[in-house]
N, C-alpha and C positions, 0 to 999 in steps of 0.2 A: 590225857583225857580231852576229847574233842566236844566242842559246844557248839550246837547247831542253833542259828537264829532264824526264825520265820517272821517276816512282818506282813502282817494282814491287812495294813491300812489301805483302804480303798477297794479291797477286794470283795466287800460284803455290802452291797448297796441297796437291798431290799429289807433293811432292818425295820422300818416303820410298819410293814405290814404283818410283823411277827411278834409274839411276845418276847420278853426279856430271857425267859426260860428257853424258848426256843433258840435264839441267838445264840446263847450260851452253850447248849447242846450242840449246835452246829459247828461253832468253833472248836469246843472241846474233840467232836468227832473228826473234824478235819485234821487237827493236829495228830491224833492218833493214827488217822489213815496214812498221813505223811510218813509218820515213824515206820508203819508197817511196809510202806513201799520202799523205805530206805533199806529196810532188813530184808526184802525179797531179794536184793540183789547180792546178798551173800555177806552183807555186813550184819554184826551182832550187836546192836546199839540198845541201850535200855534207857527208858524216861526217868530222869530224876526228879525233875520239877519244871513246871511251865511257869514263868513268870509274865505277868500281864500287866503293863505299866499304862496308866492312866492318870487324869487328875480328876477329883471329884467335881462334880457339878456346882456351878455357881448358885447360892441360895440366898443371895442377899434380896434386900428390898430396896430399890431405889426410887426417887422422884424424879419425874420429867420437870427439869427446870421452867420450861415453858408453860404447859399445862398445869403444873403442880398435882397431876395424877401419879399415883404410886403404882409400882410395878414389881411383882415378886417373881425373881427368875427361878425360884424353888419350885413354882407351881407350873412351869411350862410342862409339856410333854416330854421334851427332851430331857429334862432334868430328872422326872419321875422314872423315865425309861432307864436312864444311866444308873441311878440309884438302885432300882430292882436288878438291873444287868450285872453290877458288881456283886451284890448280894447272892446272886445266882452262881457267878464264877467261884466265889469262895467256898460254895457247897462241893465243887468236886474234888477229886483226890488228886494230889500233886499241882494243885494249882495255887499260886501264891500272887495276890492282887497286890500291886504296889503303887501309892499314889505320890505324885510329886507336882 
């Protein structure tokens, strides 16, 4: 059994201009296109599962020691996007989201 790994880190740079749903669909579609491309060359590979490894966004509330102002990391646009993105990925068939 052959295992194929595809690292997409750094290849998707315009995520800020799209919704989490669109980014998840683009990622999933790209992986399926890659599989079709592999199968076009005479190979007969089947998709068993897509593992997506990431860490959950930080949701802590911290206080600046100098200004004494609080800051909630969970309210940042990046944290909100990543929470929504992880939820969208879990909806796809054969996708397993793993946090570490």
